[in-house]
TIDOFI-396482 format. One line per 4 residues: number of its first residue (from 0); their letters; for each residue z negated, y, x of N, C-alpha, C. Coordinates in pm, 1 decimal, padded with zeros to 6 digits. Atoms other than C-alpha are relative to their C-alpha. Last residue first. Layout:
N
NUM> A> Z:Y:X:Z:Y:X:Z:Y:X ~ ...
//
This chain:
61
60> EGDN> -00084.5:-00078.9:-00083.7:-00362.8:01936.5:02594.2:-00021.2:00151.4:-00018.9 ~ 00039.9:00004.2:-00141.0:-00644.2:01715.7:02470.3:00089.7:00085.2:00085.7 ~ 00116.3:-00098.8:-00017.6:-00592.6:01813.8:02102.3:-00043.7:00006.3:00149.6 ~ 00096.6:00060.7:-00091.3:-00254.5:01639.9:02116.7:-00107.7:00100.3:00023.5
56> SFEH> 00048.3:-00081.3:-00112.1:-00058.7:01758.5:01817.5:-00099.6:-00078.5:00077.6 ~ 00089.3:00085.1:-00085.3:00163.6:01586.1:01565.8:-00041.1:00091.5:00117.5 ~ 00061.2:-00071.6:-00109.0:00326.9:01762.5:01276.4:-00092.4:-00095.1:00073.4 ~ 00069.0:00083.8:-00093.0:00580.8:01617.7:01031.9:-00063.8:00091.0:00106.7
52> YIPA> 00059.4:-00073.6:-00102.3:00721.8:01772.0:00714.7:-00084.8:-00091.5:00092.9 ~ -00048.3:-00139.9:00009.0:00942.8:01637.0:00443.3:-00047.7:00084.6:00119.0 ~ 00089.0:-00094.9:-00072.2:00912.1:01262.2:00489.3:00060.8:00139.2:-00002.7 ~ -00077.6:-00103.2:-00076.3:01122.2:01094.1:00221.4:-00097.7:00096.0:00063.7
48> VSVV> 00094.7:-00085.7:-00066.5:00995.9:00761.0:00084.3:00078.1:00097.7:00080.4 ~ -00035.9:-00052.0:-00137.6:01205.1:00572.0:-00163.9:-00115.1:00084.9:00050.3 ~ -00139.3:00013.2:-00019.2:01180.6:00356.5:-00476.8:00045.1:00051.3:00134.8 ~ -00053.0:-00112.5:-00082.6:00812.5:00296.5:-00487.8:00143.0:-00025.7:00025.3
44> KDTE> -00050.9:-00113.3:00085.4:00727.8:00070.5:-00791.4:00049.1:00120.1:00081.8 ~ -00072.9:00027.4:00124.1:00531.2:-00180.8:-00581.1:00028.7:00127.2:-00073.1 ~ 00086.2:-00006.8:00118.5:00423.2:-00039.7:-00241.2:00088.2:-00029.1:-00122.1 ~ 00017.6:00136.3:00054.8:00642.9:-00160.8:00046.5:-00081.6:-00004.5:-00122.8
40> ELIA> -00128.3:00058.3:00032.1:00782.8:00189.1:00127.7:-00014.0:-00144.0:-00064.3 ~ -00055.3:-00063.4:00125.2:00431.1:00333.4:00108.4:00133.1:-00065.4:-00043.4 ~ 00083.8:00045.8:00110.9:00297.2:00077.7:00358.1:00050.0:00061.6:-00130.1 ~ -00043.4:00134.4:00030.9:00596.0:00152.9:00587.5:-00081.4:-00063.2:-00116.7
36> SLKA> -00128.4:-00012.3:00069.2:00513.7:00517.7:00580.9:00050.3:-00131.1:-00048.5 ~ 00031.0:-00048.2:00131.6:00154.4:00442.7:00671.7:00127.3:00015.6:-00088.5 ~ 00059.9:00113.0:00077.2:00270.2:00230.9:00960.6:-00030.5:00040.6:-00139.9 ~ -00114.8:00096.1:00035.9:00502.6:00509.2:01083.3:-00056.8:-00117.6:-00080.8
32> LDSV> -00072.7:-00057.7:00105.7:00205.1:00753.0:01061.0:00121.8:-00086.8:-00039.2 ~ 00085.0:00012.8:00128.5:-00012.1:00521.5:01266.4:00076.8:00058.8:-00117.2 ~ -00001.3:00141.3:00045.0:00262.6:00492.1:01528.6:-00074.2:-00021.3:-00127.0 ~ -00127.8:00005.4:00073.4:00285.4:00872.9:01549.9:00019.2:-00142.5:-00052.5
28> TDGE> -00114.3:00014.2:-00081.9:-00079.8:00861.5:01648.9:00128.4:00000.1:-00088.1 ~ 00029.3:-00046.0:-00129.8:-00417.4:00959.9:01502.9:00125.7:00001.3:00093.9 ~ 00030.1:00103.7:-00096.2:-00303.3:00929.8:01147.7:-00025.2:00061.4:00136.7 ~ 00069.1:-00044.7:-00122.1:-00275.9:01134.9:00829.9:-00032.4:-00114.0:00090.5
24> ATVI> 00035.6:00111.8:-00084.9:-00031.9:01079.9:00544.0:-00061.2:00058.0:00132.2 ~ 00026.1:-00036.4:-00138.7:-00011.8:01333.2:00264.7:-00042.2:-00127.5:00077.7 ~ 00102.3:00076.0:-00072.3:00148.9:01225.6:-00061.4:-00015.0:00049.6:00137.8 ~ 00013.0:-00071.0:-00125.6:00344.8:01426.2:-00317.2:-00123.6:-00063.0:00068.6
20> LKGG> 00130.5:-00029.2:-00054.9:00445.2:01188.0:-00595.5:00011.4:00085.1:00124.6 ~ -00007.4:-00041.4:-00140.2:00742.9:01158.8:-00826.4:-00141.6:00037.5:00051.2 ~ -00014.5:00121.3:-00081.2:00699.6:00958.1:-01151.7:00020.9:00032.3:00152.3 ~ -00112.1:00080.0:00047.8:00767.2:01261.3:-01374.1:00025.0:-00124.5:00090.2
16> DEAH> -00080.1:-00061.9:00098.0:00537.5:01485.1:-01170.5:00114.3:-00089.7:-00035.3 ~ -00087.1:00095.6:00064.7:00250.0:01369.1:-00955.4:00075.1:00074.3:-00114.3 ~ -00061.3:-00039.9:00128.2:00049.4:01578.2:-00708.3:00091.3:-00114.1:-00050.9 ~ 00039.3:-00136.3:00033.7:-00179.8:01551.4:-00405.6:00058.9:00047.8:-00136.8
12> VELG> -00094.7:-00047.8:00104.6:-00187.6:01175.7:-00344.8:-00046.2:00142.0:-00041.3 ~ 00061.7:-00079.0:00109.1:-00378.7:01102.5:-00018.7:00110.5:00057.5:-00087.9 ~ -00089.9:-00047.3:00100.3:-00299.6:00842.7:00245.8:-00070.8:00073.6:-00112.2 ~ -00100.3:-00083.2:-00062.9:-00500.4:00791.7:00569.0:00108.3:00052.6:-00101.6
8> PVAQ> 00049.2:-00103.9:-00086.6:-00704.7:00503.7:00441.8:00111.5:00075.0:00072.3 ~ -00039.2:00023.6:-00139.8:-00515.1:00320.2:00169.6:-00053.3:00111.5:00082.8 ~ 00091.8:00097.3:-00056.6:-00703.0:00323.1:-00166.1:00037.7:-00024.1:00153.1 ~ 00128.7:-00063.7:-00046.9:-00527.1:00645.6:-00262.2:-00095.7:-00091.7:00067.7
4> IVDT> -00025.6:-00081.8:-00116.6:-00193.5:00461.4:-00263.7:-00130.8:00064.0:00048.4 ~ -00038.5:00093.8:-00113.0:-00317.8:00187.2:-00499.6:00024.2:00079.7:00130.1 ~ 00123.1:00065.0:-00043.1:-00483.8:00440.1:-00726.4:00024.9:-00091.8:00116.0 ~ 00075.0:-00090.8:-00084.1:-00163.9:00646.4:-00738.4:-00134.1:-00059.7:00052.3
0> M> -00051.7:00007.3:-00135.1:00023.6:00339.9:-00866.4:-00074.9:00098.7:00092.2
//
């Protein structure tokens, strides 16, 4: 399953323990992050997605 997640641009698996994964999602907009979260939720064998930390910054400000 980690290979499937790693193949999605913007998603990176950092750790796995007993079937639980730590995944970083990076996108240019909040909408991009929501789409990546939806992709994770629809991935086969994923039971739930729980965002732990969210940061969004506008470099132009």
